Every structure is written in C-alpha cells, then in structure tokens.
C-alpha positions in Angstrom: 0.0 0.0 0.0 1.2 3.5 -0.7 1.8 6.1 2.0 -1.4 7.9 0.8 -3.5 4.8 1.1 -2.1 4.1 4.6 -2.9 7.7 5.6 -6.5 7.4 4.2 -7.0 4.1 6.0 -5.7 5.5 9.3 -8.0 8.5 9.0 -11.0 6.3 8.4 -10.0 4.2 11.4 -9.7 7.3 13.5 -13.2 8.5 12.4 -14.6 5.1 13.3 -13.0 5.2 16.7 -14.3 8.6 17.3 -17.8 7.5 16.5 -17.5 4.5 18.8 -16.3 6.7 21.7 -19.3 9.0 21.1 -21.6 5.9 21.3 -19.9 4.8 24.5 -20.4 8.3 26.0 -24.1 8.2 25.1 -24.5 4.8 26.8 -22.8 6.0 29.9 -24.8 9.2 30.1 -28.1 7.3 29.6 -27.3 4.9 32.4 -26.2 7.8 34.6 -29.4 9.8 34.0 -31.5 6.7 34.7 -29.6 6.0 37.9 -29.8 9.6 39.1 -33.5 9.8 38.4 -34.0 6.6 40.5 -35.4 4.8 37.4 -32.9 2.0 38.0 -30.8 0.9 41.0 -27.1 0.6 41.3 -27.1 -3.2 40.5 -29.0 -2.6 37.2 -26.7 0.3 36.3 -23.6 -1.8 36.8 -25.2 -4.7 34.8 -26.1 -2.3 31.9 -22.5 -0.9 31.9 -21.2 -4.4 31.9 -23.5 -5.4 29.1 -22.3 -2.4 27.1 -18.8 -3.6 27.6 -17.8 -0.4 29.4 -17.1 -1.7 33.0 -13.4 -1.2 32.4 -14.0 2.5 32.2 -15.4 2.6 35.8 -12.6 0.8 37.4 -12.8 -0.8 40.8 -16.2 -1.0 42.6 -16.9 -1.8 46.2 -17.5 -5.6 46.5 -21.3 -5.3 47.1 -22.0 -2.9 44.3 -23.2 -4.6 41.1 -24.5 -7.8 42.6 -27.6 -8.5 40.6 -30.7 -8.6 42.8 -33.6 -10.7 41.7 -35.9 -7.6 41.7 -33.7 -5.7 39.3 -33.3 -8.1 36.4 -35.4 -5.6 34.3 -36.4 -2.0 34.8 -39.8 -1.5 36.3 -42.4 -1.7 33.5 -44.4 1.2 35.0 -41.6 3.7 34.0 -41.8 2.6 30.4 -45.5 2.9 29.9 
C-alpha cells in the first residue's frame, strides 16, 4: 500500500474510533441519567454498563455494588408505559 492509502486508511479508522467513543459516552450518560432519576438501581446500572462492555471505564467498585438482585433483572415496566 502506498503512503497515501495508509494515511487514508488510518484517517478512516480514527473517524470510526471517534464514532465508537461517542456511542460509549451516550450509553454511559443514559445509564447515569436513569440511575440519578431513580429509574434504575445501582445493580442494574452496573449490569447495563457491563453489558455495554464499558465496565473497564469505571474501574474498581466496592464488592457489594453490582450484585444482581432478583428484583432488578429488568427495569420497572411502569416507568416505560
């Protein structure tokens, strides 16, 4: 590949990475708003972050945070309707 093709490829990869980070930020913000508004509990928030593959961004959590409680497997249906 020529230097110009390498440059174009790298620019495209950087644009894709930028889009992925914006999507991650939107996921984190959505989870934070739901948690702050008491629409979900801490266990659900941690589960959603984990399911989004973003737990590594939070770092260490206290041992009891994020244990899934049976009552919080899904958000309360009343907040959706």
